[in-house]
LUMSETI-851801 format. One line per 3 residues: their letters; for each residue x, y, z of N, C-alpha, C, O, CB. Coordinates in steps of 0.02 Angstrom, whole numbers, plus 32768, in hexadecimal, padded with zeros to 4 digits. Atoms other than C-alpha are relative to their C-alpha. Glycine has a CB too. Layout:
LUMSETI-851801
a) X Y Z X Y Z X Y Z X Y Z X Y Z ~ ...
//
This chain:
LUMSETI-851801
msa) 802F 7FF6 8038 F0E3 7E89 811E 7FBA 8006 801C 7FA6 7FE1 8049 8005 7FC6 7FCD ~ 8044 7FF6 7FE9 F033 7EC7 8136 7FD1 7FCC 7FE1 7FDF 7FAF 7FAD 7FE7 8047 7FEF ~ 8031 802F 801A EF9B 7E59 811F 7FD6 8021 7FC9 7FC2 805A 7FD0 7FD2 7FE6 8039
itc) 8028 7FE7 8037 EF3E 7E70 807C 7FC3 7FD2 7FF9 7FCA 7F95 7FF7 8029 8003 7FBD ~ 803E 8025 800A EE89 7E3B 8068 7FDB 801D 7FC4 7FEC 8053 7FAC 7FD3 8003 803F ~ 802C 7FE6 8034 EE08 7E4D 7FE0 7FB8 7FF2 8014 7FA9 7FC0 8034 8010 7FE0 7FBA
trr) 8046 8004 7FED ED4E 7E68 7FF4 7FD4 8008 7FC2 7FE1 8033 7F98 7FEE 8035 8035 ~ 8031 7FFB 8035 ECBE 7E4C 7F7C 7FBC 800D 801F 7FAB 7FEF 8051 7FFE 7FBF 7FD4 ~ 8044 7FEF 7FEB EC10 7E97 7F93 7FCE 7FDD 7FD2 7FD5 7FDF 7F95 7FF4 804D 8001
ief) 8033 8024 8025 EB79 7E30 7F5E 7FBC 8016 801B 7FB0 8011 8057 8009 7FB2 8005 ~ 8043 7FEA 7FEB EAC8 7E75 7F63 7FCC 7FCE 7FEA 7FD1 7FB1 7FB4 7FF0 8046 7FE5 ~ 8037 802E 8011 EA2A 7E0C 7F66 7FC1 8014 8026 7FC3 8038 8057 8013 7FB7 8010
daa) 8041 7FF4 7FE1 E972 7E13 7F91 7FE5 7FBE 801A 7FEA 7F8B 7FF9 7FCE 8020 7FCE ~ 801C 803D 7FE3 E920 7D96 8005 7FCB 8012 8034 7FCB 8049 8051 8038 7FD5 8021 ~ 8033 7FF9 7FCC E88B 7D80 8077 8013 7FD3 803B 8034 7FA0 8032 7FB9 7FED 7FE5
hrl) 7FF7 802A 7FC5 E892 7D3D 8128 7FCD 8015 8034 7FA9 8046 802B 8049 8005 801B ~ 8024 7FEB 7FC5 E839 7D42 81CD 8022 7FE0 803B 8043 7FAD 8035 7FB4 7FEC 7FFD ~ 7FDF 8018 7FC3 E873 7D29 827F 7FCB 7FE4 802F 7FA3 8009 804B 8028 8038 8022
ceh) 8030 8021 7FD3 E80E 7CAB 82E3 8008 801E 8046 803F 8027 805F 800A 7FB3 8001 ~ 8003 7FE8 7FBB E7DA 7CEE 838E 801D 8045 800A 802A 8059 8043 8024 7FD0 802D ~ 7FE8 7FBC 7FF9 E81B 7D9D 8369 7FCA 802A 8022 7F8E 801F 8017 8014 801F 7FBB
egk) 802F 7FD7 7FDB E7CB 7E20 83D9 7FE1 8039 7FD8 7FB3 805A 7FEF 8021 801B 803D ~ 8018 7FC8 8028 E7AD 7E9D 834D 7FED 7FEB 7FBA 7FDA 7FB1 7FAE 8034 8036 7FFD ~ 8015 800A 8045 E789 7EAD 8294 8026 7FC9 7FDB 800C 7FAD 7FAA 8007 803F 7FDA
cky) 7FD8 8032 8024 E813 7E34 8262 7FE4 7FB9 8007 7FFE 7F8B 7FE8 8046 8001 8019 ~ 8020 8041 7FFD E7A2 7DA3 8294 7FD6 7FF3 7FC1 7FC2 7FBA 7FB4 7FD3 7FFC 803E ~ 8025 8007 803F E748 7DC4 81EF 8030 7FF5 7FC6 8068 800E 7FC6 7FD4 803F 7FF4
lhg) 7FD8 800B 803C E789 7D8A 8147 800B 8044 7FDE 7FDB 8069 7FD2 7FDD 7FCE 7FCF ~ 7FEE 7FC1 801F E7E4 7E1D 80F7 8042 7FF8 7FDA 8064 7FC4 7FE1 8005 803A 8035 ~ 7FC4 8006 8028 E875 7E41 8083 8033 8036 800E 8023 806A 802B 7FEE 8000 7FB8
hry) 7FC9 7FD1 7FFA E91C 7E9A 8080 8029 8000 7FC0 8029 7FD0 7F9A 802D 7FEF 803D ~ 7FCB 7FFB 8032 E99C 7ED6 8003 8041 7FF9 8027 805A 802A 8042 7FFC 8044 7FD6 ~ 7FC3 800F 7FDB EA34 7E83 8052 803D 8013 7FD8 803C 8014 7F9B 8002 7FB6 8014
ale) 7FBE 7FF7 801F EAE9 7EAE 802F 8031 7FD9 802A 8037 7FE3 8067 8014 804D 7FFB ~ 7FCE 802A 7FDF EB6F 7E2F 805A 8045 8016 7FEA 8052 801D 7FAE 7FF4 7FB5 7FF1 ~ 7FBA 7FF2 800F EC27 7E5D 8065 8029 7FC7 801D 8028 7FBC 805A 8017 8045 801C
atf) 7FD6 8038 7FE9 EC9D 7DC8 806F 8049 8012 7FF2 805B 8025 7FBB 7FEB 7FBE 7FDB ~ 7FB9 7FEF 8004 ED55 7DE4 8092 802A 7FC1 8003 801D 7F93 802B 8013 8030 8039 ~ 7FD5 803B 8005 EDDD 7D67 8065 8049 8013 8009 805E 804B 7FFA 7FF6 7FDE 7FBC
aad) 7FB8 7FF9 7FF7 EE94 7D51 8090 8022 7FC1 7FE7 8002 7F8D 7FDF 8013 800E 804A ~ 7FD8 8039 8015 EF1F 7CDE 8056 8043 8005 8023 8055 8039 803F 800A 7FFE 7FB1 ~ 7FBE 8000 7FE1 EFC9 7CAD 8097 8031 802B 7FD9 8063 8042 7FF3 801B 7FB9 8006
gld) 7FD6 7FD5 802A F015 7D0D 8007 7FD9 8012 7FC1 7FA5 7FF4 7FB4 8043 7FDC 7FEC ~ 8021 7FEC 803E EFE4 7D62 7F66 8011 7FD0 7FC8 8046 7FB0 7FCA 8014 8048 7FED ~ 7FF3 802D 8038 EFD6 7D00 7EC6 8033 801F 7FD0 804D 8056 7FDD 7FBE 7FEF 7FD9
alg) 7FCC 7FEA 802F F04C 7D13 7E31 7FF0 8044 7FE1 801D 8067 7FCB 8008 7FCC 7FC9 ~ 8013 7FBF 801B EFE9 7DAB 7DF6 7FFC 8036 8035 7FEF 8070 8026 7FBD 7FFB 7FDC ~ 8002 7FD0 7FCA EFED 7DFE 7EA1 7FBC 8009 8020 7FAC 803F 8039 8017 8042 7FE7
rvv) 8044 7FFD 7FE4 EF3B 7DD5 7EDB 7FF8 7FCF 8039 801A 7F9C 803C 7FCD 7FF3 7FC9 ~ 8017 8032 7FD0 EEED 7D81 7F71 7FD9 7FCB 7FDA 7FE6 7F8F 7FE1 7FD4 8020 8039 ~ 8029 802B 802B EE6F 7D38 7EF8 7FE0 802E 7FCB 7FD4 8069 7FD9 7FC9 7FD8 8029
dfa) 8022 7FD9 8033 EE20 7D72 7E56 7FB9 800D 8019 7F96 7FDF 802E 8000 7FDA 7FBB ~ 8044 7FEF 7FEA ED7E 7DCE 7E81 7FCC 7FD6 7FDA 7F96 7FC9 7FF5 7FF2 804A 7FF6 ~ 802F 8029 8028 ED2B 7D68 7DF6 7FF4 7FBC 8020 7FBE 7FA0 8019 801B 7FF8 7FB9
vik) 8008 8041 7FDF ED49 7CC8 7E5A 7FCE 8007 8039 7FA3 7FDB 8042 8044 7FE6 801B ~ 8030 7FF5 7FCA ECEC 7D10 7EF0 7FBA 8009 7FE2 7F89 7FED 7FFC 8013 803F 802A ~ 8042 7FF6 8020 EC60 7D49 7E7D 7FE3 7FBE 7FE8 7FA9 7FAE 7FF6 8006 8031 7FC4
ekl) 8018 8040 801B EC53 7CA0 7E27 7FE7 7FD3 8038 7FB1 7FB7 8034 8037 7FDE 7FD8 ~ 8010 8030 7FCC EC53 7C3B 7EC7 7FCC 801A 8032 7F97 7FFC 803C 803F 7FEC 8025 ~ 802C 7FE8 7FCB EC02 7CA6 7F4E 7FC1 8021 7FE5 7F8A 8014 7FFD 8025 8030 802D
agw) 803C 7FE1 801D EB8F 7D12 7EE5 7FD6 7FCB 7FDD 7F98 7FD0 7FDB 8014 8037 7FCE ~ 8026 8038 801F EB5F 7C73 7E87 7FD7 7FDB 8034 7F9E 7FCA 8028 802F 7FD0 7FDE ~ 8025 8023 7FCA EB30 7C1E 7F2B 7FC6 802B 8018 7F8F 8012 8021 8030 7FF0 803B
igt) 8035 7FD2 7FEA EACE 7CB7 7F65 7FC7 8002 7FCC 7F8D 7FFE 7FDE 801C 8048 800B ~ 8033 7FFE 8035 EA74 7CC0 7EBD 7FD6 7FC2 7FFD 7F9A 7FC6 7FEF 8021 800B 7FBD ~ 8025 8040 8002 EA43 7C09 7EC4 7FD5 7FF5 803E 7F9D 7FDC 8039 8030 7FC7 7FF9
hwd) 8020 8013 7FC1 EA11 7BFE 7F7B 7FD9 8037 8024 7FA7 8029 8044 8032 7FE5 802E ~ 801F 7FCB 7FD8 E9E2 7CA9 7FC2 7FDF 8037 7FD7 7FAC 8052 7FED 8032 801D 802D ~ 801B 7FC7 8025 E9C1 7D2B 7F3B 7FBA 7FF2 7FE7 7FAC 7FBE 7FCA 802E 8012 7FC5
hnt) 8046 8006 8012 E908 7D46 7F1D 7FE2 7FBF 801A 7FBE 7F9C 7FF7 7FF8 8004 7FB3 ~ 8019 803C 7FE0 E8E2 7CBA 7F95 7FE7 8011 8045 7FED 804A 805C 8038 7FCA 8004 ~ 8017 7FF9 7FBB E895 7CA1 8040 802E 7FD7 802C 803A 7F9C 801E 7FB5 7FEA 8008
ilc) 7FD2 8021 7FD2 E90A 7C76 80CF 7FDC 7FFA 8043 7FC8 802C 8061 8044 8029 8008 ~ 8026 800C 7FC3 E8B8 7C26 8166 8028 7FD2 802E 8059 7FB2 8019 7FBC 7FE0 7FF1 ~ 7FE1 8030 7FD2 E8EA 7BC4 8201 7FDC 7FBD 7FF9 7FA3 7FBA 7FE3 7FFD 801A 804A
ekd) 801B 8044 8006 E8CD 7B09 8208 7FBB 7FF9 801F 7F90 7FD7 8003 802F 7FCE 8020 ~ 8041 8008 7FDF E83B 7B19 8281 7FC8 8026 7FDC 7F8E 8021 7FF0 8005 8018 8048 ~ 8032 7FDC 8027 E7E3 7B88 8202 7FEE 7FDB 7FBF 7FD5 7FF8 7F8F 801A 8046 7FEF
rpl) 800D 8028 803C E7D1 7AF9 8184 7FB7 8002 7FE9 7FAB 8002 7FAC 8013 7FB9 800D ~ 8044 7FFC 8019 E712 7B01 8180 7FF4 803E 7FD4 7FD2 803A 7FA1 7FCF 8001 803B ~ 8005 7FC4 802A E71D 7BB4 813E 8025 7FF6 7FBF 800C 8006 7F89 801A 803E 8025
gda) 7FD8 800C 803C E7A7 7B84 80C5 7FDE 7FD0 7FD0 7FDF 7FDA 7F93 8044 7FE6 8013 ~ 8024 8031 802A E743 7AEF 8086 7FC5 8021 7FDD 7FB8 8013 7FA3 7FE7 7FC5 802B ~ 8039 7FDD 801E E6AC 7B60 8068 8017 802F 7FC9 7FF8 8032 7F94 7FD9 8028 8036
iaa) 7FE5 7FD3 8033 E714 7BDF 8009 8017 7FD8 7FC3 8007 7FEA 7F8A 803B 8029 801C ~ 7FE7 802A 8037 E768 7B57 7FA1 7FC6 7FE2 7FD8 7FC9 7FDE 7F9B 802E 7FC9 801B ~ 8039 801E 8022 E6C0 7B05 7F7A 7FDC 8034 7FD4 7FC4 8023 7F9E 7FCF 7FE3 8033
ktg) 8023 7FCB 8025 E676 7BAB 7F40 802A 801C 7FC7 800F 802B 7F91 7FEB 8038 8030 ~ 7FD6 7FDD 8030 E70B 7BF3 7EE2 802F 7FD3 7FD9 8049 7FE7 7FA5 8027 8034 8022 ~ 7FCE 802C 801F E778 7B5D 7EB5 8047 8013 8014 8077 7FF5 7FFB 7FF9 8003 7FB6
qki) 7FBF 7FE8 7FE9 E806 7BB8 7F0B 8020 7FCD 802F 7FFE 7FAE 8058 7FFA 8044 8022 ~ 7FDB 8028 7FD0 E88D 7B55 7F65 8013 802D 803A 8031 8062 8030 8040 7FDF 7FDF ~ 7FF2 7FD9 7FC4 E89D 7B95 8018 8044 7FEC 801C 8056 7FB1 801B 7FC8 7FF6 8035
fyl) 7FC1 800F 7FE0 E946 7BA2 806C 7FF6 8001 804C 7FDD 8032 8068 8038 8033 7FEB ~ 800A 8006 7FB7 E945 7B66 8121 8043 8003 8024 8073 7FE0 8012 7FDC 7FBE 8010 ~ 7FC8 7FFF 7FD1 E9C3 7B94 81A7 7FEA 7FDA 803F 7FAE 7FD4 804C 8016 8049 8012
adn) 8011 8023 7FC3 E9CB 7B31 8249 7FDF 802E 8033 7FB3 8019 8059 803F 7FE1 801F ~ 801B 7FCE 7FD1 E9A3 7BD0 82AB 7FDE 8038 7FDA 7FDE 8038 7F9C 8038 801B 802D ~ 8020 7FC7 801F E945 7C71 828A 802F 8021 7FCE 806B 8028 7FDB 7FEA 8032 8035
pta) 7FD6 7FDF 8032 E984 7CC9 81ED 800C 8049 8010 7FFC 8076 7FEA 7FDF 7FFA 7FBB ~ 7FE8 7FBD 7FEF E9C6 7D60 8249 803C 8010 7FD5 805B 7FE3 7FB9 8011 8005 804C ~ 7FC4 7FED 8024 EA4E 7DC2 81F5 803D 7FDE 801F 806B 7FCA 7FFB 8009 804D 7FFF
enm) 7FC8 8020 7FDE EAC4 7D7B 8279 8007 7FB7 7FEC 803E 7FA0 7FDC 7FF6 8005 804C ~ 7FFC 8047 8013 EA97 7CC6 8251 800F 7FF7 7FB6 8032 7FC8 7FA4 7FBE 7FDE 8011 ~ 7FF1 8005 8047 EA9C 7CE5 8196 804B 800D 7FF3 806A 7FE9 7FCD 7FD5 8032 7FD8
agy) 7FB9 7FF0 8009 EB49 7D36 819F 802B 7FC7 801B 805D 7FB4 7FFD 8012 8042 8023 ~ 7FDB 8038 7FE3 EB86 7CAB 8211 7FFF 7FC3 7FD4 8031 7F9F 7FCF 7FE4 7FEF 8044 ~ 8006 803A 802D EB47 7C27 8198 802D 8008 7FC3 804F 7FD9 7FAF 7FB6 7FF7 7FE9
ifa) 7FD4 7FF3 8039 EBA1 7C78 8105 8049 7FF7 8015 8070 7FD7 7FF2 7FF4 8047 7FE4 ~ 7FBA 8001 7FE8 EC41 7C8A 816B 8017 7FB9 8012 804D 7FA4 7FFD 8007 802E 803B ~ 7FEA 8040 7FE4 EC46 7BE0 81C1 7FF1 7FC3 7FD4 8013 7F90 7FDA 7FE1 7FF6 8043
tvc) 8015 803A 8027 EBF1 7B6E 8143 800B 8009 7FB5 802B 7FDF 7F96 7FB7 7FF1 800E ~ 7FFF 7FF8 8048 EBE2 7BB4 8094 8046 800E 7FE5 805D 7FEB 7FB9 7FD1 8039 7FEB ~ 7FBD 7FEE 801B EC8C 7C06 8079 8032 7FC7 8007 8057 7FBA 7FD7 801B 803D 8024
pql) 7FD0 8038 7FFD ECF2 7B73 80BC 7FF3 7FCB 7FCC 8022 7FAD 7FB1 7FFE 7FE1 8045 ~ 8010 8032 8033 EC96 7AFF 8045 8011 801A 7FBA 8030 7FF6 7F92 7FB6 7FED 8002 ~ 7FF6 7FE5 8044 EC9E 7B71 7FAD 8049 800B 7FEF 805D 8002 7FB5 7FDB 8042 7FFA
fag) 7FBB 7FEE 800E ED55 7BA0 7FBE 8032 7FCC 8018 806E 7FD8 801A 8010 8042 8020 ~ 7FD4 8037 7FED ED9A 7AFA 7FFB 802F 7FF0 7FC6 801A 7FEF 7F8C 7FD7 7FC0 8014 ~ 7FCF 8012 8033 EE38 7ACC 7F9D 8022 803C 7FE0 8054 8034 7FBD 7FDE 7FD9 7FCB
lni) 7FDE 7FC4 8019 EE62 7B80 7F71 802C 801B 8039 8021 800C 8073 7FCC 8037 7FE9 ~ 7FD1 7FE6 7FCE EEEE 7BDB 7FCA 7FE5 8041 801F 800B 8071 8028 8045 800C 7FE0 ~ 801E 7FC5 7FE1 EE75 7C5A 8017 7FD1 7FEA 8038 7FBC 7FB0 803A 7FDA 802B 7FCB
rct) 8031 800C 7FCB EE06 7C66 80B0 7FD7 803E 800B 7FF0 8076 8006 8024 7FEA 8042 ~ 802C 7FC9 7FEF ED72 7CD2 80DC 8011 8015 8048 800F 7FEC 8075 7FB4 7FED 7FF8 ~ 7FEE 7FE7 7FBE EDA4 7D40 816F 7FCB 802C 801F 7FCD 803A 805B 8040 8026 7FFB
hvr) 8030 7FCF 7FE7 ED0F 7DB2 817F 7FC3 8000 7FD2 7FC9 8002 7F95 8020 8047 8003 ~ 803E 7FF7 8026 EC59 7DBA 8149 7FD9 8038 8022 7FCF 8038 805E 7FD6 7FBE 7FFE ~ 802C 7FCA 7FE9 EBF0 7E57 815A 7FC0 7FFA 7FD8 7FC2 7FF9 7F9B 8022 8048 7FF9
lye) 8041 8005 8022 EB37 7E49 8133 7FD5 803B 8015 7FC4 8043 804F 7FDD 7FBD 8011 ~ 802E 7FC9 7FF5 EACC 7EE5 8121 7FB9 7FE7 7FF5 7FA9 7FCC 7FC0 8010 803C 7FD0 ~ 8047 8011 8007 EA15 7EC3 8142 7FD9 803D 7FE5 7FA8 8036 7FC1 7FE2 7FE9 8044
tpn) 8019 7FC0 801B E9EC 7F7A 811F 803E 802B 7FF3 8075 8018 8007 7FCE 8023 8032 ~ 7FC6 7FD5 800B EA5C 8008 80E6 8020 8019 8041 805A 802D 8041 7FEC 803C 7FD5 ~ 7FE7 7FE5 7FC1 EA6F 803B 819D 8012 7FCB 8034 802D 7FDC 8069 7FCC 802D 801D
cfv) 7FF6 8035 7FCD EA7D 7F92 81F6 8026 7FC6 7FE2 8013 7FAB 7FAD 7FBC 7FE8 801D ~ 7FDA 803A 8018 EAFF 7F0A 81E2 801A 7FD8 803B 801D 7FF0 8073 803A 8016 7FD3 ~ 7FDF 802C 7FD0 EB4C 7E77 823E 8040 7FE7 7FE1 8049 7FEB 7FA4 7FD1 7FC5 8015
eat) 7FC1 801A 8018 EBF8 7E2B 8231 800F 7FBD 801E 7FFF 7FAF 8058 8039 8030 800F ~ 7FE7 8041 7FE9 EC3D 7D7C 823E 804A 7FFD 7FEF 805D 8007 7FB6 7FD8 7FC3 7FDF ~ 7FB7 8005 800A ECF8 7D67 8256 801A 7FC7 802B 7FF5 7FAA 8053 8023 8043 8012
gnr) 7FE2 8032 7FD6 ED6E 7CED 82A4 803A 7FDE 7FDE 8048 7FE9 7FA3 7FCD 7FCD 8014 ~ 7FCA 8028 801B EDFF 7C7A 828D 7FE6 7FBB 7FF0 7FCD 7F98 801C 803C 7FFC 8031 ~ 8015 8043 8012 EDD6 7BDE 822C 803B 7FDB 7FE5 8035 7FA1 7FD2 7FC8 8001 7FCD
//
């Protein structure tokens, strides 16, 4: 039997900057991100699905909407900037341990967010693709 997976695409807007970047990305700027998360299960459910797409939307798109969409994503060492933004705008800043590169963001979704959100369900995230621009993307995959 062949492996069957399902993928949901989630788009969001966010600002970030990369500390110590050698070019323009050292400045605060924004992107229209697109996240594609792929899931697999040991078998299909009674209706013949890996998972209802609505479940992925509710859980993962809900998390993205709460934490990253229309937000600023910074690394921990950039807290002074984040504190200044939060003080001026009232916005809650999302901090990653490392620079918010597309690679680190995709890895965080894959290794941290999805396992927490989908714990207890008979599915696992097998692949995350994050587009930072329409022409550039990164992927996080692996066996968990």
